[in-house]
N, CA, C and O of each residue as an XYZ file, in Angstrom:
376
protein
N      39.851     53.651    -10.978
C      40.404     54.381    -12.113
C      41.849     54.714    -11.810
O      42.175     55.222    -10.737
N      42.693     54.426    -12.752
C      44.111     54.745    -12.620
C      44.390     56.023    -13.395
O      44.142     56.088    -14.599
N      44.894     57.023    -12.723
C      45.160     58.294    -13.387
C      46.359     58.153    -14.310
O      47.407     57.644    -13.913
N      46.191     58.610    -15.544
C      47.287     58.542    -16.497
C      47.558     59.886    -17.155
O      48.508     60.025    -17.926
N      46.739     60.858    -16.857
C      46.896     62.198    -17.409
C      47.019     63.153    -16.233
O      46.289     63.041    -15.248
N      47.960     64.102    -16.346
C      48.285     64.908    -15.180
C      48.213     66.400    -15.470
O      48.915     66.901    -16.349
N      47.366     67.110    -14.733
C      47.343     68.569    -14.868
C      48.585     69.157    -14.198
O      49.043     68.662    -13.169
N      49.111     70.205    -14.791
C      50.243     70.930    -14.220
C      49.662     72.198    -13.601
O      49.024     73.000    -14.283
N      49.887     72.364    -12.323
C      49.282     73.468    -11.575
C      50.381     74.389    -11.061
O      51.380     73.938    -10.501
N      50.177     75.686    -11.261
C      51.101     76.689    -10.724
C      50.286     77.683     -9.922
O      49.332     78.266    -10.438
N      50.645     77.880     -8.684
C      49.914     78.777     -7.789
C      48.425     78.446     -7.756
O      47.588     79.347     -7.699
N      48.095     77.157     -7.792
C      46.719     76.716     -7.696
C      45.929     76.776     -8.990
O      44.754     76.409     -9.005
N      46.542     77.230    -10.081
C      45.849     77.379    -11.360
C      46.409     76.374    -12.359
O      47.623     76.199    -12.452
N      45.518     75.708    -13.111
C      45.956     74.760    -14.130
C      46.587     75.537    -15.285
O      45.941     76.384    -15.902
N      47.853     75.238    -15.567
C      48.573     75.943    -16.633
C      48.939     75.018    -17.792
O      49.386     75.484    -18.840
N      48.751     73.719    -17.610
C      49.093     72.778    -18.667
C      48.665     71.373    -18.316
O      48.123     71.112    -17.243
N      48.926     70.465    -19.260
C      48.574     69.060    -19.099
C      49.672     68.205    -19.670
O      50.247     68.536    -20.708
N      49.973     67.104    -19.003
C      50.865     66.079    -19.544
C      50.030     64.814    -19.637
O      49.520     64.310    -18.636
N      49.900     64.308    -20.866
C      49.092     63.119    -21.111
C      49.954     61.869    -21.098
O      51.161     61.926    -21.333
N      49.317     60.739    -20.821
C      50.011     59.454    -20.765
C      50.790     59.198    -22.046
O      51.917     58.705    -21.994
N      50.211     59.523    -23.190
C      50.893     59.285    -24.471
C      52.191     60.085    -24.552
O      53.176     59.621    -25.126
N      52.189     61.284    -23.978
C      53.402     62.106    -23.963
C      54.448     61.470    -23.059
O      55.632     61.426    -23.393
N      53.994     60.974    -21.904
C      54.920     60.348    -20.956
C      55.546     59.095    -21.550
O      56.733     58.836    -21.354
N      54.749     58.318    -22.274
C      55.272     57.104    -22.903
C      56.390     57.431    -23.884
O      57.371     56.692    -23.968
N      56.259     58.513    -24.616
C      57.298     58.919    -25.568
C      58.543     59.407    -24.842
O      59.661     59.184    -25.308
N      58.360     60.065    -23.713
C      59.487     60.656    -22.994
C      60.282     59.653    -22.163
O      61.456     59.886    -21.876
N      59.667     58.556    -21.779
C      60.348     57.625    -20.876
C      61.602     57.012    -21.484
O      62.469     56.525    -20.758
N      61.705     57.033    -22.792
C      62.889     56.471    -23.448
C      64.044     57.462    -23.542
O      65.143     57.098    -23.962
N      63.806     58.696    -23.158
C      64.859     59.708    -23.240
C      65.746     59.655    -21.996
O      65.241     59.623    -20.874
N      67.068     59.646    -22.192
C      67.962     59.607    -21.029
C      67.810     60.829    -20.120
O      68.070     60.744    -18.920
N      67.395     61.951    -20.680
C      67.309     63.196    -19.902
C      65.969     63.352    -19.182
O      65.690     64.420    -18.638
N      65.140     62.313    -19.167
C      63.804     62.427    -18.573
C      63.842     62.942    -17.134
O      62.925     63.639    -16.701
N      64.885     62.606    -16.402
C      64.979     63.052    -15.012
C      65.267     64.538    -14.880
O      65.154     65.095    -13.787
N      65.635     65.184    -15.969
C      66.033     66.595    -15.911
C      65.102     67.512    -16.688
O      65.302     68.727    -16.695
N      64.100     66.961    -17.334
C      63.194     67.774    -18.151
C      62.043     68.272    -17.265
O      61.298     67.462    -16.713
N      61.892     69.596    -17.126
C      60.769     70.098    -16.324
C      59.441     69.913    -17.063
O      59.394     69.955    -18.292
N      58.384     69.710    -16.313
C      57.058     69.513    -16.901
C      56.673     70.676    -17.817
O      55.983     70.478    -18.817
N      57.113     71.873    -17.481
C      56.746     73.044    -18.278
C      57.273     72.985    -19.703
O      56.745     73.664    -20.584
N      58.306     72.183    -19.942
C      58.865     72.069    -21.296
C      58.090     71.099    -22.179
O      58.176     71.180    -23.404
N      57.344     70.192    -21.584
C      56.654     69.180    -22.392
C      55.128     69.261    -22.289
O      54.419     68.584    -23.033
N      54.630     70.074    -21.381
C      53.184     70.114    -21.176
C      52.457     70.775    -22.341
O      52.994     71.637    -23.038
N      51.221     70.339    -22.522
C      50.343     70.950    -23.505
C      49.719     72.164    -22.840
O      49.140     72.066    -21.758
N      49.841     73.300    -23.493
C      49.346     74.546    -22.884
C      47.969     74.955    -23.398
O      47.269     75.731    -22.747
N      47.582     74.442    -24.552
C      46.280     74.785    -25.134
C      45.305     73.648    -24.840
O      45.433     72.560    -25.402
N      44.343     73.891    -23.973
C      43.362     72.874    -23.617
C      42.090     73.557    -23.150
O      42.103     74.714    -22.732
N      41.008     72.829    -23.228
C      39.725     73.335    -22.741
C      39.536     72.875    -21.307
O      39.944     71.774    -20.936
N      38.920     73.716    -20.515
C      38.589     73.314    -19.154
C      37.121     73.621    -18.899
O      36.479     74.355    -19.650
N      36.618     73.051    -17.843
C      35.231     73.255    -17.442
C      35.220     73.898    -16.065
O      36.169     73.760    -15.293
N      34.147     74.595    -15.770
C      33.958     75.166    -14.441
C      33.041     74.244    -13.661
O      32.146     73.625    -14.238
N      33.247     74.146    -12.386
C      32.472     73.229    -11.551
C      30.969     73.456    -11.693
O      30.191     72.512    -11.557
N      30.555     74.670    -11.961
C      29.130     74.979    -12.089
C      28.563     74.802    -13.486
O      27.365     75.003    -13.689
N      29.392     74.432    -14.453
C      28.913     74.242    -15.828
C      27.875     73.125    -15.896
O      28.020     72.089    -15.246
N      26.856     73.340    -16.667
C      25.862     72.298    -16.929
C      26.387     71.436    -18.076
O      26.658     71.942    -19.165
N      26.528     70.150    -17.831
C      27.078     69.265    -18.854
C      26.197     69.218    -20.098
O      26.702     69.029    -21.204
N      24.899     69.387    -19.931
C      24.020     69.392    -21.100
C      24.368     70.533    -22.050
O      24.195     70.410    -23.263
N      24.854     71.632    -21.507
C      25.246     72.788    -22.319
C      26.630     72.579    -22.926
O      26.872     72.976    -24.066
N      27.527     71.965    -22.183
C      28.916     71.783    -22.613
C      29.138     70.515    -23.435
O      30.214     70.337    -24.006
N      28.142     69.635    -23.506
C      28.308     68.337    -24.147
C      28.827     68.447    -25.576
O      29.720     67.688    -25.950
N      28.305     69.358    -26.384
C      28.759     69.459    -27.778
C      30.225     69.894    -27.846
O      30.966     69.417    -28.705
N      30.650     70.787    -26.959
C      32.060     71.195    -26.913
C      32.950     70.014    -26.542
O      34.017     69.818    -27.124
N      32.502     69.239    -25.575
C      33.286     68.091    -25.115
C      33.396     67.048    -26.219
O      34.485     66.547    -26.502
N      32.273     66.724    -26.837
C      32.262     65.678    -27.857
C      33.005     66.080    -29.122
O      33.583     65.228    -29.796
N      32.998     67.361    -29.451
C      33.663     67.810    -30.682
C      35.171     67.995    -30.499
O      35.896     68.202    -31.472
N      35.631     67.923    -29.277
C      37.051     68.125    -28.981
C      37.820     66.815    -29.094
O      37.295     65.747    -28.779
N      39.076     66.906    -29.551
C      39.974     65.750    -29.552
C      40.494     65.474    -28.143
O      41.035     64.403    -27.869
N      40.329     66.422    -27.282
C      40.791     66.309    -25.903
C      39.997     65.219    -25.185
O      38.776     65.143    -25.323
N      40.684     64.384    -24.425
C      40.040     63.273    -23.726
C      39.825     63.546    -22.241
O      38.985     62.907    -21.607
N      40.576     64.486    -21.690
C      40.496     64.812    -20.269
C      40.310     66.314    -20.118
O      41.008     67.105    -20.753
N      39.368     66.696    -19.274
C      39.068     68.111    -19.073
C      39.239     68.464    -17.601
O      38.577     67.883    -16.741
N      40.127     69.416    -17.308
C      40.218     69.858    -15.917
C      38.938     70.603    -15.535
O      38.367     71.343    -16.335
N      38.511     70.389    -14.310
C      37.335     71.077    -13.778
C      37.830     72.010    -12.679
O      38.499     71.581    -11.740
N      37.492     73.287    -12.808
C      37.985     74.276    -11.861
C      36.833     74.968    -11.134
O      35.694     74.980    -11.601
N      37.159     75.530    -10.003
C      36.220     76.334     -9.234
C      37.003     77.531     -8.703
O      37.954     77.368     -7.938
N      36.607     78.711     -9.102
C      37.333     79.934     -8.732
C      38.807     79.843     -9.104
O      39.676     80.300     -8.361
N      39.079     79.247    -10.263
C      40.452     79.152    -10.765
C      41.260     78.004    -10.199
O      42.388     77.781    -10.637
N      40.726     77.271     -9.244
C      41.458     76.162     -8.634
C      40.977     74.830     -9.189
O      39.782     74.642     -9.418
N      41.894     73.917     -9.402
C      41.564     72.590     -9.889
C      40.797     71.818     -8.821
O      41.254     71.688     -7.685
N      39.619     71.306     -9.201
C      38.827     70.516     -8.254
C      38.581     69.095     -8.756
O      38.079     68.254     -8.010
N      38.931     68.822    -10.017
C      38.728     67.472    -10.531
C      39.064     67.364    -12.003
O      39.445     68.337    -12.655
N      38.909     66.142    -12.508
C      39.138     65.853    -13.923
C      37.906     65.144    -14.470
O      37.354     64.260    -13.814
N      37.477     65.523    -15.656
C      36.371     64.859    -16.328
C      36.935     64.139    -17.546
O      37.493     64.764    -18.448
N      36.784     62.820    -17.559
C      37.247     62.016    -18.695
C      36.088     61.833    -19.658
O      34.990     61.442    -19.260
N      36.340     62.119    -20.926
C      35.299     62.028    -21.939
C      34.695     60.621    -21.983
O      33.477     60.481    -22.092
N      35.519     59.591    -21.900
C      34.986     58.229    -21.999
C      34.064     57.894    -20.825
O      33.100     57.149    -21.000
N      34.339     58.423    -19.645
C      33.450     58.204    -18.502
C      32.114     58.901    -18.709
O      31.059     58.362    -18.376
N      32.174     60.092    -19.259
C      30.952     60.834    -19.532
C      30.097     60.084    -20.547
O      28.881     59.981    -20.383
N      30.729     59.562    -21.591
C      29.999     58.814    -22.613
C      29.410     57.527    -22.036
O      28.269     57.178    -22.339
N      30.177     56.824    -21.212
C      29.682     55.599    -20.575
C      28.485     55.895    -19.678
O      27.482     55.181    -19.705
N      28.604     56.945    -18.893
C      27.532     57.338    -17.989
C      26.287     57.717    -18.786
O      25.167     57.384    -18.399
N      26.493     58.411    -19.897
C      25.390     58.841    -20.749
C      24.658     57.634    -21.332
O      23.429     57.628    -21.393
N      25.408     56.604    -21.762
C      24.790     55.401    -22.333
C      24.021     54.624    -21.282
O      22.949     54.089    -21.566
N      24.545     54.558    -20.089
C      23.878     53.828    -19.003
C      22.550     54.472    -18.656
O      21.570     53.780    -18.379
N      22.519     55.790    -18.673
C      21.304     56.509    -18.270
C      20.299     56.722    -19.377
O      19.239     57.303    -19.146
N      20.608     56.265    -20.572
C      19.653     56.418    -21.701
C      18.940     55.126    -22.013
O      18.114     55.081    -22.924
């Protein structure tokens, strides 16, 4: 898997996200080397806790336009859950 979406972490806490689609739009800007991530990151996003049961969270995940969900444990980023991987895994196991 090639990572294309990037969580922005400050003091160990996820504070935003920069998605591949955002990066593609920004790469054509001459000032890309000077724009801090905090100016372009998405600040409103859903996250999951490492102990969350996916069966309980599945409807939230599926109803969201968000494709990548940060997974945290005690406020620290421990991983990323991609919606398409979850759906693929779900189809394989059914």
